[in-house]
LODREN-401745 format. One record per residue (C-alpha): residue number from 0; chain; y, z, x. Coordinates in Angstrom, 1 decimal, decimal comma. Example, Ala and Ser with C-alpha at 12.3 -4.5 7.8 and 13.67 -1.06 7.14 Angstrom:
2
{resi->0 | chain->A | v->-4,5 | w->7,8 | u->12,3} .
{resi->1 | chain->A | v->-1,1 | w->7,1 | u->13,7} .
This chain:
294
{resi->0 | chain->A | v->22,8 | w->47,1 | u->-18,5} .
{resi->1 | chain->A | v->20,2 | w->46,1 | u->-21,1} .
{resi->2 | chain->A | v->22,6 | w->43,8 | u->-22,9} .
{resi->3 | chain->A | v->23,4 | w->42,1 | u->-19,6} .
{resi->4 | chain->A | v->19,7 | w->41,4 | u->-18,9} .
{resi->5 | chain->A | v->19,2 | w->40,1 | u->-22,5} .
{resi->6 | chain->A | v->22,3 | w->37,8 | u->-22,1} .
{resi->7 | chain->A | v->21,0 | w->36,5 | u->-18,7} .
{resi->8 | chain->A | v->17,6 | w->35,8 | u->-20,3} .
{resi->9 | chain->A | v->19,1 | w->33,9 | u->-23,2} .
{resi->10 | chain->A | v->21,4 | w->32,0 | u->-20,8} .
{resi->11 | chain->A | v->18,4 | w->30,9 | u->-18,6} .
{resi->12 | chain->A | v->16,5 | w->29,8 | u->-21,7} .
{resi->13 | chain->A | v->19,4 | w->27,7 | u->-22,9} .
{resi->14 | chain->A | v->19,8 | w->26,1 | u->-19,5} .
{resi->15 | chain->A | v->16,1 | w->25,1 | u->-19,5} .
{resi->16 | chain->A | v->16,3 | w->23,6 | u->-23,0} .
{resi->17 | chain->A | v->19,4 | w->21,6 | u->-22,1} .
{resi->18 | chain->A | v->17,6 | w->20,4 | u->-18,9} .
{resi->19 | chain->A | v->14,6 | w->19,3 | u->-20,8} .
{resi->20 | chain->A | v->16,7 | w->17,4 | u->-23,3} .
{resi->21 | chain->A | v->18,7 | w->15,6 | u->-20,6} .
{resi->22 | chain->A | v->16,1 | w->14,9 | u->-18,0} .
{resi->23 | chain->A | v->12,6 | w->15,4 | u->-19,4} .
{resi->24 | chain->A | v->12,0 | w->13,2 | u->-22,4} .
{resi->25 | chain->A | v->8,2 | w->12,8 | u->-21,9} .
{resi->26 | chain->A | v->5,4 | w->13,6 | u->-19,5} .
{resi->27 | chain->A | v->6,1 | w->10,4 | u->-17,5} .
{resi->28 | chain->A | v->9,7 | w->11,3 | u->-17,0} .
{resi->29 | chain->A | v->8,7 | w->14,6 | u->-15,5} .
{resi->30 | chain->A | v->6,9 | w->12,8 | u->-12,7} .
{resi->31 | chain->A | v->9,8 | w->10,4 | u->-12,2} .
{resi->32 | chain->A | v->11,8 | w->13,2 | u->-10,6} .
{resi->33 | chain->A | v->8,9 | w->14,6 | u->-8,5} .
{resi->34 | chain->A | v->8,9 | w->14,5 | u->-4,7} .
{resi->35 | chain->A | v->5,2 | w->13,9 | u->-4,0} .
{resi->36 | chain->A | v->5,1 | w->10,4 | u->-5,4} .
{resi->37 | chain->A | v->2,8 | w->8,1 | u->-3,5} .
{resi->38 | chain->A | v->-0,9 | w->8,0 | u->-2,8} .
{resi->39 | chain->A | v->-2,2 | w->5,7 | u->0,0} .
{resi->40 | chain->A | v->-5,8 | w->4,7 | u->-0,1} .
{resi->41 | chain->A | v->-7,2 | w->3,7 | u->3,3} .
{resi->42 | chain->A | v->-10,4 | w->1,7 | u->3,0} .
{resi->43 | chain->A | v->-13,0 | w->1,8 | u->5,8} .
{resi->44 | chain->A | v->-16,6 | w->0,6 | u->5,9} .
{resi->45 | chain->A | v->-19,5 | w->3,0 | u->6,2} .
{resi->46 | chain->A | v->-21,3 | w->0,4 | u->8,3} .
{resi->47 | chain->A | v->-18,4 | w->-0,7 | u->10,5} .
{resi->48 | chain->A | v->-19,1 | w->-0,9 | u->14,2} .
{resi->49 | chain->A | v->-16,0 | w->0,1 | u->16,2} .
{resi->50 | chain->A | v->-16,4 | w->1,2 | u->19,8} .
{resi->51 | chain->A | v->-15,6 | w->4,9 | u->19,9} .
{resi->52 | chain->A | v->-13,0 | w->4,4 | u->22,6} .
{resi->53 | chain->A | v->-11,0 | w->2,1 | u->20,3} .
{resi->54 | chain->A | v->-11,7 | w->3,9 | u->17,0} .
{resi->55 | chain->A | v->-8,5 | w->5,6 | u->15,6} .
{resi->56 | chain->A | v->-9,5 | w->5,5 | u->12,0} .
{resi->57 | chain->A | v->-8,0 | w->8,5 | u->10,3} .
{resi->58 | chain->A | v->-5,3 | w->9,1 | u->12,9} .
{resi->59 | chain->A | v->-4,0 | w->5,5 | u->13,3} .
{resi->60 | chain->A | v->-0,6 | w->5,9 | u->11,7} .
{resi->61 | chain->A | v->-1,3 | w->9,0 | u->9,6} .
{resi->62 | chain->A | v->0,4 | w->11,4 | u->12,1} .
{resi->63 | chain->A | v->3,8 | w->10,1 | u->10,7} .
{resi->64 | chain->A | v->2,9 | w->11,5 | u->7,3} .
{resi->65 | chain->A | v->1,9 | w->14,9 | u->8,7} .
{resi->66 | chain->A | v->5,1 | w->15,3 | u->10,7} .
{resi->67 | chain->A | v->7,8 | w->14,2 | u->8,2} .
{resi->68 | chain->A | v->6,5 | w->12,9 | u->4,9} .
{resi->69 | chain->A | v->3,8 | w->15,3 | u->3,8} .
{resi->70 | chain->A | v->5,6 | w->16,1 | u->0,6} .
{resi->71 | chain->A | v->6,1 | w->12,4 | u->-0,3} .
{resi->72 | chain->A | v->2,8 | w->10,7 | u->0,7} .
{resi->73 | chain->A | v->-0,8 | w->11,7 | u->0,1} .
{resi->74 | chain->A | v->-3,5 | w->9,8 | u->2,1} .
{resi->75 | chain->A | v->-6,9 | w->9,3 | u->0,6} .
{resi->76 | chain->A | v->-9,5 | w->8,0 | u->3,1} .
{resi->77 | chain->A | v->-12,3 | w->6,3 | u->1,2} .
{resi->78 | chain->A | v->-15,4 | w->4,3 | u->2,0} .
{resi->79 | chain->A | v->-18,6 | w->2,8 | u->0,6} .
{resi->80 | chain->A | v->-20,5 | w->5,7 | u->2,2} .
{resi->81 | chain->A | v->-19,4 | w->9,1 | u->3,3} .
{resi->82 | chain->A | v->-18,7 | w->9,6 | u->7,0} .
{resi->83 | chain->A | v->-16,4 | w->11,6 | u->9,3} .
{resi->84 | chain->A | v->-14,5 | w->10,1 | u->12,3} .
{resi->85 | chain->A | v->-11,8 | w->11,8 | u->14,4} .
{resi->86 | chain->A | v->-12,2 | w->14,9 | u->12,3} .
{resi->87 | chain->A | v->-11,2 | w->12,9 | u->9,1} .
{resi->88 | chain->A | v->-13,6 | w->12,7 | u->6,2} .
{resi->89 | chain->A | v->-13,9 | w->9,2 | u->4,5} .
{resi->90 | chain->A | v->-15,3 | w->10,1 | u->1,2} .
{resi->91 | chain->A | v->-17,5 | w->7,8 | u->-0,9} .
{resi->92 | chain->A | v->-16,1 | w->6,3 | u->-4,1} .
{resi->93 | chain->A | v->-17,3 | w->6,3 | u->-6,8} .
{resi->94 | chain->A | v->-18,0 | w->9,9 | u->-6,2} .
{resi->95 | chain->A | v->-21,6 | w->11,0 | u->-5,5} .
{resi->96 | chain->A | v->-22,7 | w->7,5 | u->-4,7} .
{resi->97 | chain->A | v->-25,2 | w->6,7 | u->-2,1} .
{resi->98 | chain->A | v->-24,1 | w->4,2 | u->0,6} .
{resi->99 | chain->A | v->-23,8 | w->0,7 | u->-0,8} .
{resi->100 | chain->A | v->-22,9 | w->-2,8 | u->0,3} .
{resi->101 | chain->A | v->-19,3 | w->-3,8 | u->-0,5} .
{resi->102 | chain->A | v->-18,0 | w->-6,4 | u->1,9} .
{resi->103 | chain->A | v->-15,9 | w->-8,0 | u->-0,8} .
{resi->104 | chain->A | v->-14,4 | w->-4,6 | u->-1,6} .
{resi->105 | chain->A | v->-14,8 | w->-5,2 | u->-5,3} .
{resi->106 | chain->A | v->-16,5 | w->-1,9 | u->-6,0} .
{resi->107 | chain->A | v->-14,1 | w->0,2 | u->-3,9} .
{resi->108 | chain->A | v->-11,0 | w->-1,5 | u->-5,4} .
{resi->109 | chain->A | v->-12,0 | w->-0,6 | u->-9,0} .
{resi->110 | chain->A | v->-13,2 | w->2,9 | u->-7,9} .
{resi->111 | chain->A | v->-9,9 | w->3,6 | u->-6,1} .
{resi->112 | chain->A | v->-7,9 | w->2,7 | u->-9,2} .
{resi->113 | chain->A | v->-10,0 | w->5,0 | u->-11,3} .
{resi->114 | chain->A | v->-9,8 | w->7,8 | u->-8,7} .
{resi->115 | chain->A | v->-6,0 | w->7,4 | u->-8,7} .
{resi->116 | chain->A | v->-5,7 | w->7,9 | u->-12,5} .
{resi->117 | chain->A | v->-8,3 | w->10,7 | u->-12,5} .
{resi->118 | chain->A | v->-6,8 | w->12,8 | u->-9,7} .
{resi->119 | chain->A | v->-3,2 | w->11,6 | u->-9,4} .
{resi->120 | chain->A | v->-2,3 | w->10,4 | u->-12,9} .
{resi->121 | chain->A | v->1,4 | w->11,5 | u->-12,5} .
{resi->122 | chain->A | v->2,1 | w->9,9 | u->-9,2} .
{resi->123 | chain->A | v->4,4 | w->6,9 | u->-9,2} .
{resi->124 | chain->A | v->2,8 | w->4,6 | u->-6,6} .
{resi->125 | chain->A | v->-0,7 | w->3,5 | u->-5,7} .
{resi->126 | chain->A | v->-1,1 | w->1,9 | u->-2,2} .
{resi->127 | chain->A | v->-4,2 | w->0,2 | u->-0,9} .
{resi->128 | chain->A | v->-4,6 | w->-0,7 | u->2,8} .
{resi->129 | chain->A | v->-7,6 | w->-1,3 | u->5,1} .
{resi->130 | chain->A | v->-8,5 | w->0,5 | u->8,2} .
{resi->131 | chain->A | v->-6,6 | w->-2,0 | u->10,5} .
{resi->132 | chain->A | v->-3,4 | w->-2,0 | u->8,5} .
{resi->133 | chain->A | v->-0,7 | w->-0,1 | u->10,4} .
{resi->134 | chain->A | v->2,1 | w->1,5 | u->8,3} .
{resi->135 | chain->A | v->5,5 | w->2,4 | u->9,6} .
{resi->136 | chain->A | v->6,1 | w->5,3 | u->7,3} .
{resi->137 | chain->A | v->9,9 | w->5,6 | u->7,6} .
{resi->138 | chain->A | v->10,4 | w->1,9 | u->6,8} .
{resi->139 | chain->A | v->7,7 | w->2,1 | u->4,1} .
{resi->140 | chain->A | v->9,6 | w->5,0 | u->2,5} .
{resi->141 | chain->A | v->12,8 | w->2,9 | u->2,3} .
{resi->142 | chain->A | v->10,8 | w->0,0 | u->0,9} .
{resi->143 | chain->A | v->9,5 | w->2,1 | u->-2,0} .
{resi->144 | chain->A | v->12,9 | w->3,6 | u->-2,7} .
{resi->145 | chain->A | v->14,4 | w->0,1 | u->-3,0} .
{resi->146 | chain->A | v->11,5 | w->-0,9 | u->-5,3} .
{resi->147 | chain->A | v->12,1 | w->2,1 | u->-7,4} .
{resi->148 | chain->A | v->15,8 | w->1,3 | u->-7,9} .
{resi->149 | chain->A | v->14,6 | w->-1,9 | u->-9,6} .
{resi->150 | chain->A | v->11,7 | w->-0,6 | u->-11,7} .
{resi->151 | chain->A | v->10,5 | w->2,6 | u->-13,3} .
{resi->152 | chain->A | v->6,9 | w->2,8 | u->-11,9} .
{resi->153 | chain->A | v->5,7 | w->4,8 | u->-14,9} .
{resi->154 | chain->A | v->6,8 | w->2,3 | u->-17,5} .
{resi->155 | chain->A | v->7,0 | w->-1,1 | u->-15,8} .
{resi->156 | chain->A | v->4,9 | w->-3,5 | u->-13,8} .
{resi->157 | chain->A | v->6,0 | w->-3,3 | u->-10,1} .
{resi->158 | chain->A | v->4,1 | w->-4,6 | u->-7,1} .
{resi->159 | chain->A | v->4,7 | w->-5,3 | u->-3,4} .
{resi->160 | chain->A | v->2,6 | w->-7,5 | u->-1,2} .
{resi->161 | chain->A | v->2,8 | w->-10,7 | u->0,9} .
{resi->162 | chain->A | v->0,3 | w->-13,4 | u->1,1} .
{resi->163 | chain->A | v->-1,7 | w->-15,7 | u->3,4} .
{resi->164 | chain->A | v->-1,3 | w->-19,3 | u->2,1} .
{resi->165 | chain->A | v->-2,2 | w->-18,6 | u->-1,5} .
{resi->166 | chain->A | v->-3,5 | w->-15,0 | u->-1,6} .
{resi->167 | chain->A | v->-2,6 | w->-11,6 | u->-0,2} .
{resi->168 | chain->A | v->-4,7 | w->-11,6 | u->2,9} .
{resi->169 | chain->A | v->-5,2 | w->-8,3 | u->4,6} .
{resi->170 | chain->A | v->-5,4 | w->-6,7 | u->1,2} .
{resi->171 | chain->A | v->-2,3 | w->-4,5 | u->1,5} .
{resi->172 | chain->A | v->-0,9 | w->-3,8 | u->-2,0} .
{resi->173 | chain->A | v->1,6 | w->-1,5 | u->-3,6} .
{resi->174 | chain->A | v->1,1 | w->-1,0 | u->-7,4} .
{resi->175 | chain->A | v->3,2 | w->1,0 | u->-9,8} .
{resi->176 | chain->A | v->1,3 | w->3,6 | u->-12,0} .
{resi->177 | chain->A | v->1,9 | w->1,4 | u->-15,0} .
{resi->178 | chain->A | v->0,4 | w->-1,6 | u->-13,2} .
{resi->179 | chain->A | v->-2,7 | w->0,4 | u->-12,3} .
{resi->180 | chain->A | v->-3,2 | w->1,3 | u->-16,0} .
{resi->181 | chain->A | v->-2,8 | w->-2,4 | u->-17,0} .
{resi->182 | chain->A | v->-5,2 | w->-3,5 | u->-14,3} .
{resi->183 | chain->A | v->-7,9 | w->-1,1 | u->-15,4} .
{resi->184 | chain->A | v->-7,7 | w->-2,3 | u->-19,0} .
{resi->185 | chain->A | v->-8,6 | w->-5,7 | u->-17,7} .
{resi->186 | chain->A | v->-10,9 | w->-4,7 | u->-14,8} .
{resi->187 | chain->A | v->-13,8 | w->-6,9 | u->-16,1} .
{resi->188 | chain->A | v->-11,7 | w->-10,0 | u->-15,5} .
{resi->189 | chain->A | v->-10,8 | w->-8,8 | u->-12,0} .
{resi->190 | chain->A | v->-14,5 | w->-8,2 | u->-11,2} .
{resi->191 | chain->A | v->-15,4 | w->-11,7 | u->-12,4} .
{resi->192 | chain->A | v->-12,9 | w->-13,2 | u->-9,9} .
{resi->193 | chain->A | v->-13,8 | w->-10,7 | u->-7,2} .
{resi->194 | chain->A | v->-17,5 | w->-11,4 | u->-7,3} .
{resi->195 | chain->A | v->-16,8 | w->-15,1 | u->-6,7} .
{resi->196 | chain->A | v->-14,6 | w->-14,4 | u->-3,7} .
{resi->197 | chain->A | v->-13,2 | w->-11,1 | u->-2,5} .
{resi->198 | chain->A | v->-10,6 | w->-8,6 | u->-3,7} .
{resi->199 | chain->A | v->-7,6 | w->-10,2 | u->-2,0} .
{resi->200 | chain->A | v->-8,4 | w->-13,7 | u->-3,3} .
{resi->201 | chain->A | v->-9,2 | w->-12,3 | u->-6,7} .
{resi->202 | chain->A | v->-5,8 | w->-10,6 | u->-6,9} .
{resi->203 | chain->A | v->-4,1 | w->-14,0 | u->-6,9} .
{resi->204 | chain->A | v->-6,2 | w->-15,2 | u->-9,8} .
{resi->205 | chain->A | v->-6,0 | w->-11,9 | u->-11,6} .
{resi->206 | chain->A | v->-2,2 | w->-11,8 | u->-11,6} .
{resi->207 | chain->A | v->-2,1 | w->-15,3 | u->-12,9} .
{resi->208 | chain->A | v->-4,5 | w->-14,3 | u->-15,7} .
{resi->209 | chain->A | v->-2,1 | w->-11,4 | u->-16,6} .
{resi->210 | chain->A | v->0,9 | w->-13,8 | u->-16,6} .
{resi->211 | chain->A | v->2,6 | w->-11,8 | u->-13,8} .
{resi->212 | chain->A | v->5,1 | w->-13,8 | u->-11,8} .
{resi->213 | chain->A | v->3,8 | w->-13,2 | u->-8,3} .
{resi->214 | chain->A | v->6,8 | w->-14,5 | u->-6,5} .
{resi->215 | chain->A | v->8,9 | w->-11,7 | u->-7,9} .
{resi->216 | chain->A | v->7,0 | w->-9,2 | u->-5,8} .
{resi->217 | chain->A | v->6,6 | w->-10,9 | u->-2,3} .
{resi->218 | chain->A | v->8,0 | w->-8,5 | u->0,3} .
{resi->219 | chain->A | v->8,9 | w->-9,7 | u->3,8} .
{resi->220 | chain->A | v->8,3 | w->-6,2 | u->5,1} .
{resi->221 | chain->A | v->4,6 | w->-6,7 | u->4,7} .
{resi->222 | chain->A | v->3,1 | w->-8,7 | u->7,6} .
{resi->223 | chain->A | v->-0,2 | w->-10,4 | u->6,8} .
{resi->224 | chain->A | v->-1,2 | w->-10,6 | u->10,4} .
{resi->225 | chain->A | v->0,4 | w->-9,7 | u->13,7} .
{resi->226 | chain->A | v->-0,7 | w->-11,6 | u->16,8} .
{resi->227 | chain->A | v->-1,5 | w->-10,2 | u->20,2} .
{resi->228 | chain->A | v->0,6 | w->-12,1 | u->22,7} .
{resi->229 | chain->A | v->-2,2 | w->-12,2 | u->25,3} .
{resi->230 | chain->A | v->-4,5 | w->-14,0 | u->23,0} .
{resi->231 | chain->A | v->-2,4 | w->-16,0 | u->20,5} .
{resi->232 | chain->A | v->-0,2 | w->-19,0 | u->21,3} .
{resi->233 | chain->A | v->3,3 | w->-18,0 | u->20,4} .
{resi->234 | chain->A | v->6,1 | w->-20,6 | u->20,4} .
{resi->235 | chain->A | v->9,3 | w->-19,4 | u->22,1} .
{resi->236 | chain->A | v->11,5 | w->-20,4 | u->19,2} .
{resi->237 | chain->A | v->11,1 | w->-21,5 | u->15,6} .
{resi->238 | chain->A | v->10,9 | w->-25,3 | u->15,0} .
{resi->239 | chain->A | v->14,1 | w->-27,2 | u->14,2} .
{resi->240 | chain->A | v->12,9 | w->-27,9 | u->10,6} .
{resi->241 | chain->A | v->12,0 | w->-24,2 | u->10,0} .
{resi->242 | chain->A | v->13,3 | w->-23,1 | u->6,6} .
{resi->243 | chain->A | v->12,2 | w->-20,2 | u->4,4} .
{resi->244 | chain->A | v->12,2 | w->-22,6 | u->1,4} .
{resi->245 | chain->A | v->9,3 | w->-24,5 | u->2,9} .
{resi->246 | chain->A | v->7,1 | w->-21,5 | u->3,5} .
{resi->247 | chain->A | v->4,6 | w->-20,0 | u->1,2} .
{resi->248 | chain->A | v->5,2 | w->-16,3 | u->0,8} .
{resi->249 | chain->A | v->7,9 | w->-14,4 | u->2,8} .
{resi->250 | chain->A | v->8,3 | w->-14,7 | u->6,6} .
{resi->251 | chain->A | v->7,9 | w->-11,3 | u->8,0} .
{resi->252 | chain->A | v->10,1 | w->-10,1 | u->10,8} .
{resi->253 | chain->A | v->7,8 | w->-7,8 | u->12,7} .
{resi->254 | chain->A | v->10,5 | w->-5,4 | u->14,0} .
{resi->255 | chain->A | v->11,5 | w->-4,7 | u->10,4} .
{resi->256 | chain->A | v->8,0 | w->-4,5 | u->8,9} .
{resi->257 | chain->A | v->6,7 | w->-1,5 | u->6,9} .
{resi->258 | chain->A | v->3,0 | w->-2,6 | u->6,7} .
{resi->259 | chain->A | v->1,3 | w->-4,7 | u->9,3} .
{resi->260 | chain->A | v->-2,2 | w->-6,1 | u->9,3} .
{resi->261 | chain->A | v->-3,2 | w->-5,8 | u->12,9} .
{resi->262 | chain->A | v->-6,3 | w->-8,0 | u->12,6} .
{resi->263 | chain->A | v->-8,7 | w->-7,9 | u->15,6} .
{resi->264 | chain->A | v->-6,2 | w->-6,0 | u->17,8} .
{resi->265 | chain->A | v->-7,8 | w->-2,8 | u->19,3} .
{resi->266 | chain->A | v->-6,4 | w->0,2 | u->17,4} .
{resi->267 | chain->A | v->-5,5 | w->1,9 | u->20,7} .
{resi->268 | chain->A | v->-3,2 | w->-1,1 | u->21,7} .
{resi->269 | chain->A | v->-1,3 | w->-1,5 | u->18,4} .
{resi->270 | chain->A | v->1,7 | w->0,6 | u->19,1} .
{resi->271 | chain->A | v->2,1 | w->-1,0 | u->22,5} .
{resi->272 | chain->A | v->1,9 | w->-4,5 | u->21,0} .
{resi->273 | chain->A | v->4,5 | w->-3,6 | u->18,3} .
{resi->274 | chain->A | v->6,8 | w->-2,0 | u->20,9} .
{resi->275 | chain->A | v->6,8 | w->-5,2 | u->23,0} .
{resi->276 | chain->A | v->7,2 | w->-7,9 | u->20,3} .
{resi->277 | chain->A | v->10,8 | w->-9,3 | u->20,4} .
{resi->278 | chain->A | v->13,1 | w->-8,2 | u->17,7} .
{resi->279 | chain->A | v->13,6 | w->-11,7 | u->16,3} .
{resi->280 | chain->A | v->9,9 | w->-12,5 | u->16,1} .
{resi->281 | chain->A | v->8,6 | w->-13,6 | u->12,7} .
{resi->282 | chain->A | v->5,2 | w->-14,3 | u->11,2} .
{resi->283 | chain->A | v->4,7 | w->-17,0 | u->8,5} .
{resi->284 | chain->A | v->2,2 | w->-19,4 | u->6,9} .
{resi->285 | chain->A | v->2,8 | w->-23,1 | u->6,7} .
{resi->286 | chain->A | v->0,1 | w->-24,2 | u->6,3} .
{resi->287 | chain->A | v->-1,6 | w->-21,9 | u->8,8} .
{resi->288 | chain->A | v->-0,6 | w->-18,8 | u->10,7} .
{resi->289 | chain->A | v->2,5 | w->-19,5 | u->12,8} .
{resi->290 | chain->A | v->4,6 | w->-17,2 | u->14,9} .
{resi->291 | chain->A | v->8,1 | w->-17,9 | u->16,3} .
{resi->292 | chain->A | v->11,4 | w->-16,4 | u->17,2} .
{resi->293 | chain->A | v->14,4 | w->-17,0 | u->15,0} .
């Protein structure tokens, strides 16, 4: 009986050694096979004024994570001053800060990158959205899986975003862990650009400075703005000369989108708006916001 136990112990040890040789070559590789892989930072303003009857911050799309994807996504609610809404704490970053002015989001952007590496250094993906960006978690999960088939997020620059004319309006980004580390090494350059504009405009210039080909990472599943039919003029069909080659960025088919900037649409109306937009409806920029049906 003793010999059997010793044999089993030796066998288990051998299996663990073989596994480590085949699959775990360094600490980054360990993460690459983990389940809980993505951290989503939701930015909200300490001094934002949203009528309570329309305020869904903290429970806007987050219920999708709680129900199905709690082992895949972690949501960090952050702000320029600590507050609680709908039972959700938006914590201040940098930590222990007093409330501060940050309309351009330059301070919170850098602080969120540093928070990610301090508290989630082995997670694959950093995601930054603002309070009125709606995420379809099931589609977003597929989007990340496809991105991960092309890049190792621990060892390669990988991004996903779309843009408004010439910059990623709505400030919705996906960065690989490796990209976050690269950005922080050059954060002084980013801050120089950001202080002259805002974080989304600065990102365009920052990526150029880093010689990153931005067009490689445009993703049509990120909508930079979704209109509300009752307020925006929406053509019934796309113009005859409509062509994707003439459009800056990627036209976003709303029905297939993973991340949608729902600018100026009351949060309580968003799901109804999305449910009632035609399946062939697209959003694009050329040279201004345009909406049409393919």
